[in-house]
C-alpha positions, 0 to 999 in steps of 0.5 A, spaced: 376 749 661 376 749 654 369 747 654 367 753 658 371 757 654 368 755 647 361 755 651 362 762 653 365 764 646 358 761 643 354 765 648 357 772 647 356 771 639 349 769 640 348 775 645 352 780 639 347 777 634 341 778 638 343 785 639 345 787 632 338 784 630 334 788 635 338 794 633 336 793 626 329 792 628 329 799 632 332 803 627 327 800 622 321 802 626 324 809 627 324 809 619 317 807 619 314 812 624 317 818 620 313 822 615 316 822 609 314 826 602 314 821 597 320 822 592 319 820 585 324 818 580 326 825 576 331 827 571 334 832 576 334 837 571 326 838 572 324 845 573 317 843 574 314 836 576 306 834 575 302 829 576 297 829 570 297 834 564 293 835 558 295 840 552 291 841 546 294 844 539 290 849 535 292 852 529 288 857 525 282 855 530 282 848 528 284 843 534 289 838 531 291 834 537 290 833 544 295 830 549 294 827 556 300 824 560 300 821 567 306 824 569 310 830 566 317 834 568 318 840 564 325 842 563 326 849 562 333 850 559 331 845 553 323 847 553 321 840 553 316 836 557 318 829 559 312 824 559 310 818 562 304 813 560 301 818 554 296 819 549 295 823 544 288 824 540 289 827 533 283 830 530 284 829 522 281 833 516 276 828 515 273 829 522 275 822 524 280 821 530 287 817 531 289 815 538 296 814 539 299 811 546 306 810 548 310 809 555 314 815 554 314 821 550 318 828 549 314 834 547 318 840 544 314 846 547 317 851 542 315 846 536 310 842 538 313 836 536 312 830 539 317 824 540 314 817 543 317 811 545 315 804 548 309 800 546 307 805 541 300 804 538 296 808 533 289 806 532 283 809 528 277 806 526 280 803 519 287 801 522 292 799 527 299 801 527 305 798 532 312 800 533 317 802 539 319 809 537 315 814 533 316 822 531 310 827 530 312 833 526 307 838 528 308 844 523 308 839 517 303 834 520 307 828 519 308 822 523 315 818 522 318 812 525 325 809 523 323 803 528 320 797 525 312 798 524 306 793 523 300 796 520 294 792 520 287 793 518 281 789 515 284 789 508 291 788 510 297 787 514 303 790 513 310 790 516 316 795 514 323 797 517 321 805 517 315 809 515 312 816 514 305 818 514 302 825 512 296 826 517 293 831 512 293 827 505 293 820 509 299 818 504 304 813 507 311 811 505 314 805 507 321 803 506 326 798 507 324 791 508 316 791 506 312 785 507 304 785 507 298 780 506 292 783 502 286 780 505 281 783 500 280 786 494 284 793 494 284 799 489 291 801 488 
């Protein structure tokens, strides 16, 4: 008698488990068959979210920079554009270009200032700058990083705790612990 009760209980447990698995499977199939609009991660404050953007800053008829981003969200109350996977091409006074890339960035629409973070890289034909966070101040044409930087060219390899660079004059100030290796004859 005990044996039959145990068998009956085991059979009931197996049937309940099979029922639960079938229920989950049917619900899963229903979810797969629904047509959903994809949902992207958002701050929730965005007035506008778009896929790819491009913006060019012009001052006195001269193109100063061109920004491109894979994804952007405009926050109207702060006049900021939050961007992912961005690239900024700076058009320099001497005709050369410097290209900045980063994982994320914030463009202030009122001032055209840009803050970038995550795998920040600036490359031109003479140097390569690496850091994790950097700010571009449009009115002054200044680049500033309070994060450790590495600046590499064929003539030097410099590291510093922070850095400021004037894009108009090409003068650069390194601060904090500054280390460097000079590879060729250099006029200072």
